[in-house]
C-alpha positions in Angstrom: 8.2 30.5 29.3 6.1 27.8 27.6 6.9 27.8 23.9 4.3 25.2 23.0 1.1 26.6 21.4 -2.0 25.8 23.4 -3.7 24.6 20.3 -1.4 21.6 20.1 -2.3 20.4 23.6 -6.0 20.9 22.8 -5.8 18.9 19.6 -4.0 16.0 21.4 -6.6 16.1 24.2 -9.3 15.8 21.6 -7.7 12.7 20.3 -7.6 11.2 23.8 -11.2 12.1 24.4 -12.2 10.4 21.1 -10.1 7.3 21.8 -8.1 8.0 18.6 -4.8 9.0 20.2 -1.8 7.4 18.4 1.4 6.4 20.1 4.5 4.3 19.2 5.2 0.9 20.6 8.1 -1.4 20.0 7.5 -4.1 17.4 7.2 -7.5 19.0 9.0 -10.4 17.4 7.1 -13.0 19.3 3.4 -13.9 18.8 1.1 -14.6 15.9 1.5 -12.1 13.1 -1.8 -11.0 11.7 -0.8 -7.3 11.5 2.3 -6.7 9.3 2.3 -6.1 5.6 5.0 -8.8 5.2 2.6 -10.9 3.2 5.2 -13.3 1.9 7.3 -13.5 5.0 10.5 -12.3 3.5 11.5 -10.2 6.5 11.8 -13.4 8.5 13.2 -15.7 5.7 16.8 -16.6 6.5 17.6 -17.5 2.9 16.2 -14.2 1.6 18.1 -12.2 4.2 21.4 -14.1 3.8 21.2 -13.8 0.0 20.4 -10.1 0.2 23.4 -9.5 2.6 25.7 -11.3 0.2 24.4 -9.3 -2.8 25.0 -6.0 -1.0 28.4 -7.0 0.3 29.6 -8.1 -3.2 28.3 -5.1 -5.1 28.6 -2.1 -2.7 31.7 -0.5 -1.3 29.6 1.6 1.1 26.2 1.7 2.7 26.5 5.3 3.7 24.4 8.3 2.6 24.0 9.1 -1.0 25.2 12.7 -0.1 22.5 14.7 -1.8 19.5 14.8 -4.1 19.7 12.9 -7.3 19.7 16.1 -9.2 23.0 17.1 -7.5 25.3 14.5 -6.1 23.0 11.5 -5.3 22.5 9.9 -8.7 24.4 6.6 -9.4 24.6 4.1 -12.1 23.1 1.5 -9.7 19.9 3.7 -9.4 19.6 4.2 -13.2 20.3 0.5 -13.9 17.7 -0.5 -11.4 15.1 1.8 -12.9 15.7 0.2 -16.3 15.5 -3.2 -14.7 12.1 -2.4 -13.1 10.7 -0.9 -16.3 11.8 -4.0 -18.3 10.2 -6.3 -15.7 6.9 -4.5 -15.8 7.1 -4.0 -19.6 6.6 -0.2 -19.4 8.7 2.6 -20.9 10.2 4.0 -17.7 10.4 3.8 -13.9 11.5 6.3 -11.3 12.6 5.3 -7.8 11.5 7.0 -4.5 12.2 6.4 -0.9 8.6 5.4 -0.1 5.2 5.0 -1.6 4.1 8.1 0.2 6.8 10.2 -1.4 6.0 8.7 -4.8 2.3 9.6 -4.6 3.1 13.1 -3.3 5.2 13.6 -6.4 2.8 12.1 -8.9 -0.4 13.7 -7.7 1.4 16.9 -6.6 2.9 17.8 -10.0 1.0 16.1 -12.8 -2.5 17.5 -12.4 -2.7 21.4 -12.3 -5.3 23.8 -10.9 -7.1 23.4 -14.3 -7.4 19.6 -13.8 -10.0 17.4 -12.1 -8.8 14.4 -10.1 -11.5 11.8 -9.2 -10.4 9.4 -6.5 -12.1 6.3 -5.1 -13.3 7.3 -1.6 -11.0 4.7 0.0 -7.7 5.6 -1.6 -4.6 6.1 0.6 -3.9 9.3 2.5 -0.8 10.0 0.4 -3.0 10.4 -2.7 -5.2 13.0 -1.0 -2.1 14.8 0.2 -0.6 14.8 -3.3 -3.9 16.3 -4.7 -3.6 19.2 -2.2 -0.2 20.1 -3.5 -1.5 20.2 -7.1 -4.4 22.5 -6.2 -6.5 20.5 -8.7 -10.2 20.0 -8.2 -10.6 16.7 -6.3 -13.8 14.7 -6.3 -14.5 11.4 -4.6 -16.6 8.6 -6.1 -18.2 5.9 -4.2 -16.0 2.9 -3.6 -15.7 0.7 -6.7 -18.9 2.3 -8.0 -18.5 2.7 -11.8 -21.9 4.3 -12.1 -21.0 7.0 -9.7 -17.6 7.5 -11.3 -19.2 7.9 -14.7 -21.6 10.6 -13.4 -18.6 12.5 -12.2 -16.7 12.0 -15.4 -19.6 13.5 -17.3 -19.2 16.7 -15.2 -15.4 17.0 -15.0 -13.6 19.8 -16.7 -10.0 20.1 -17.9 -7.6 17.1 -17.9 -9.2 14.4 -15.8 -7.3 11.9 -13.7 -8.9 8.9 -12.0 -7.0 7.4 -9.1 -7.6 3.9 -7.5 -5.8 1.2 -5.7 -5.7 -2.2 -7.3 -6.1 -3.8 -3.9 -7.5 -1.7 -1.1 -5.4 -1.7 2.1 -8.2 -1.2 4.6 -10.9 -3.3 2.9 -9.0 -6.1 1.1 -11.1 -5.9 -2.1 -10.0 -5.2 -5.7 -10.7 -2.4 -8.1 -12.6 -3.4 -11.3 -9.5 -2.5 -13.3 -10.7 -3.8 -16.7 -13.9 -1.8 -16.5 -12.0 1.2 -15.2 -9.7 1.2 -18.2 -12.7 1.0 -20.6 -14.5 3.8 -18.8 -11.5 6.1 -18.6 -10.8 5.5 -22.3 -14.4 6.5 -23.1 -14.0 9.8 -21.3 -10.4 10.5 -22.3 -9.5 10.3 -18.6 -6.0 9.3 -17.3 -6.1 6.3 -15.0 -3.6 6.1 -12.1 -3.3 2.8 -10.1 -1.6 2.3 -6.8 -0.4 -1.3 -6.5 1.2 -1.1 -3.1 -0.6 -4.1 -1.6 -0.7 -6.2 -4.7 2.9 -6.3 -6.0 4.7 -9.5 -4.9 1.5 -11.1 -3.7 0.2 -11.1 -7.3 3.5 -11.3 -9.1 4.2 -8.0 -10.7 0.8 -6.7 -9.7 -2.8 -7.0 -10.8 -2.2 -4.8 -13.9 0.4 -7.1 -15.2 -1.7 -10.1 -14.4 -4.4 -8.6 -16.7 -1.8 -7.3 -19.2 -3.1 -3.8 -18.5 0.2 -2.2 -17.5 0.3 0.0 -20.6 -3.4 0.8 -20.6 -3.0 3.2 -17.6 -1.3 6.5 -17.3 0.8 5.7 -14.2 1.3 3.0 -11.6 2.8 3.3 -8.1 4.5 0.1 -6.7 6.1 -0.2 -3.3 8.7 -2.6 -2.0 8.3 -2.4 1.8 5.4 -4.9 2.0 5.3 -8.2 0.2 8.6 -7.5 -1.6 10.4 -7.5 1.8 12.8 -4.5 1.2 12.2 -0.7 1.0 11.3 2.0 -1.5 8.9 2.6 -4.3 8.7 3.3 -8.0 6.4 5.2 -10.4 5.9 3.4 -13.7 4.8 4.9 -16.9 6.1 6.8 -20.0 9.4 8.5 -20.5 7.6 11.8 -20.6 6.0 11.1 -17.2 9.4 10.3 -15.7 10.9 13.6 -17.1 7.9 15.5 -15.6 8.5 13.9 -12.2 12.2 14.7 -12.3 11.5 18.3 -13.2 8.4 19.1 -11.1 8.0 16.4 -8.4 8.8 18.2 -5.2 9.4 15.1 -3.1 11.8 13.8 -5.7 13.7 17.1 -6.3 14.1 18.2 -2.7 14.8 14.8 -1.0 18.2 13.3 -0.4 18.4 10.4 -2.8 17.9 6.9 -1.4 21.1 4.9 -1.1 22.2 2.5 -3.7 21.6 -0.3 -1.2 17.9 0.3 -1.6 18.1 -0.1 -5.4 20.1 -3.3 -5.2 17.8 -4.7 -2.6 14.8 -4.1 -4.9 16.5 -5.9 -7.8 17.4 -8.8 -5.5 13.8 -9.1 -4.3 12.4 -9.3 -7.8 14.8 -12.0 -8.7 14.3 -13.9 -5.5 10.5 -14.0 -5.9 10.8 -15.0 -9.5 12.7 -18.1 -8.4 10.7 -18.8 -5.3 7.1 -18.5 -6.3 6.2 -21.2 -3.8 5.7 -18.4 -1.3 2.8 -17.0 -3.3 1.3 -20.6 -3.3 1.7 -20.8 0.4 -0.1 -17.5 0.9 -2.9 -18.7 -1.4 -3.3 -21.8 0.8 -3.5 -19.7 3.9 -6.2 -17.4 2.4 -8.2 -20.5 1.4 -8.0 -22.0 4.9 -9.0 -18.6 6.4 -12.0 -18.4 4.1 -13.0 -22.0 4.9 -12.9 -21.3 8.7 -14.4 -17.8 8.8 -16.9 -17.6 5.9 -19.7 -19.2 7.9 -19.4 -16.5 10.6 -17.9 -13.3 9.0 -17.7 -11.9 5.5 -14.4 -12.8 3.8 -12.4 -11.2 0.9 -10.4 -13.1 -1.7 -7.1 -11.3 -0.7 -4.6 -11.5 2.1 -6.4 -8.6 3.8 -9.4 -9.6 5.8 -11.8 -7.3 7.7 -14.0 -8.0 10.7 -16.3 -5.0 11.2 -17.0 -4.1 14.8 -20.7 -4.4 14.1 -20.2 -8.2 14.1 -18.6 -8.2 17.6 -19.4 -7.3 21.2 -17.4 -6.6 24.3 -14.5 -5.1 22.3 -12.4 -4.1 25.3 -12.5 -7.6 26.7 -11.8 -9.0 23.2 -8.7 -6.8 22.9 -7.4 -8.0 26.2 -7.9 -11.6 25.2 -6.2 -11.0 21.9 -3.2 -9.5 23.7 -3.1 -12.3 26.2 -3.1 -14.9 23.4 -0.2 -13.0 21.8 -2.2 -12.5 18.6 -1.1 -9.4 16.8 -3.9 -7.8 14.8 -4.9 -4.2 14.6 -8.1 -2.5 15.5 -8.4 0.3 12.9 -10.2 3.3 14.2 -11.1 6.8 13.0 -9.5 8.9 11.6 -7.7 6.1 9.6 -11.2 5.0 8.6 -14.4 6.9 8.8 -16.5 7.0 12.0 -18.8 4.0 12.2 -16.6 1.8 10.0 -14.0 0.7 12.6 -12.8 -2.8 12.1 -10.2 -5.4 12.9 -7.8 -5.7 10.0 -6.4 -9.2 9.6 -3.3 -9.5 7.4 -2.6 -13.1 6.2 0.9 -14.3 5.4 2.7 -17.2 3.8 4.1 -18.0 7.2 0.8 -18.3 9.0 -0.4 -21.8 9.8 -3.7 -23.5 10.4 -3.4 -23.5 14.2 -2.8 -19.7 14.2 -6.0 -19.2 12.2 -7.9 -21.5 14.5 -6.7 -19.5 17.5 -7.9 -16.2 15.9 -11.3 -17.8 15.0 -11.9 -19.0 18.5 -11.2 -15.5 19.9 -13.5 -13.8 17.5 -16.3 -16.4 17.9 -16.3 -15.9 21.7 -17.4 -12.3 21.1 -19.4 -12.6 17.9 -22.9 -11.1 17.9 -25.5 -13.5 16.7 -27.8 -13.3 13.6 -25.8 -10.8 11.5 -24.9 -13.2 8.6 
């Protein structure tokens, strides 16, 4: 007897029909990397990896499971010391560690707003933020991307406690939120600003908020360590009251097995390593500048490590994909439902380890299939 509901098969068939079917493939180690979030190249840096291994070997007796949730048997002095270390680094009152940024946003948006609250999110925020809002049962409104006028119209209508949620650097568009203006606007309407710094931390030191000295002007910040920081995990930064709320009401914190102490030590090591090796950020800045120099005459460019080439600028996409694969260039074609229909694009991630020749190869491929007269 077939125990698989027919609806599952139908939904998968619909994905195949719409050319949006997802499947796993093994990560290739060879080729030109324009697709990973390893912006500073720490995952391939021998000095970083060797130093991290020595740090773990010296300070940990075991790399095994933490045995339970942090509220039962999974809390350690290493975790608590690391949270204090992170809070001190970011000059905030408290930090709470999570196994991933997704878990962190589920906890934050799932337990802080209530059904009496209004959450106003930028239309381009990460899926984890939307999923967290569903858990809270708060009213959720979207405002047009980076549009302060549209946000203010919604702030005027919002009821109850109001939370505004943005990313400092948008992962699918490569542009920045107007954080200074957002802080002023939220203060004017007594709204609580939440900022996800997943793609900014490490690339911009401690994140864009710290660059602007705004880390204590917002209600909460999410930072993740599996991208530019080269390790794993995430943290929510904010007040001591916020931390206590997350410990008491954050489902993904309460009911998850605690991350191992090795994660916490790895995070501390990454902060210290980048503090003493800021040349990697300078290398990435040089790569971004060279990309802009080469591409800006033909395609719109951002000022970040995330570059976008909309499909409206290209033709013969299937042939282009084959050529990209043949050249062993690794960049991702982002399709619906990850982005909305009609906004499909190539997402180009730049790294400190990319070189001029690699960017030249990418430009040649794109120019061969560029439509004329669009910019």
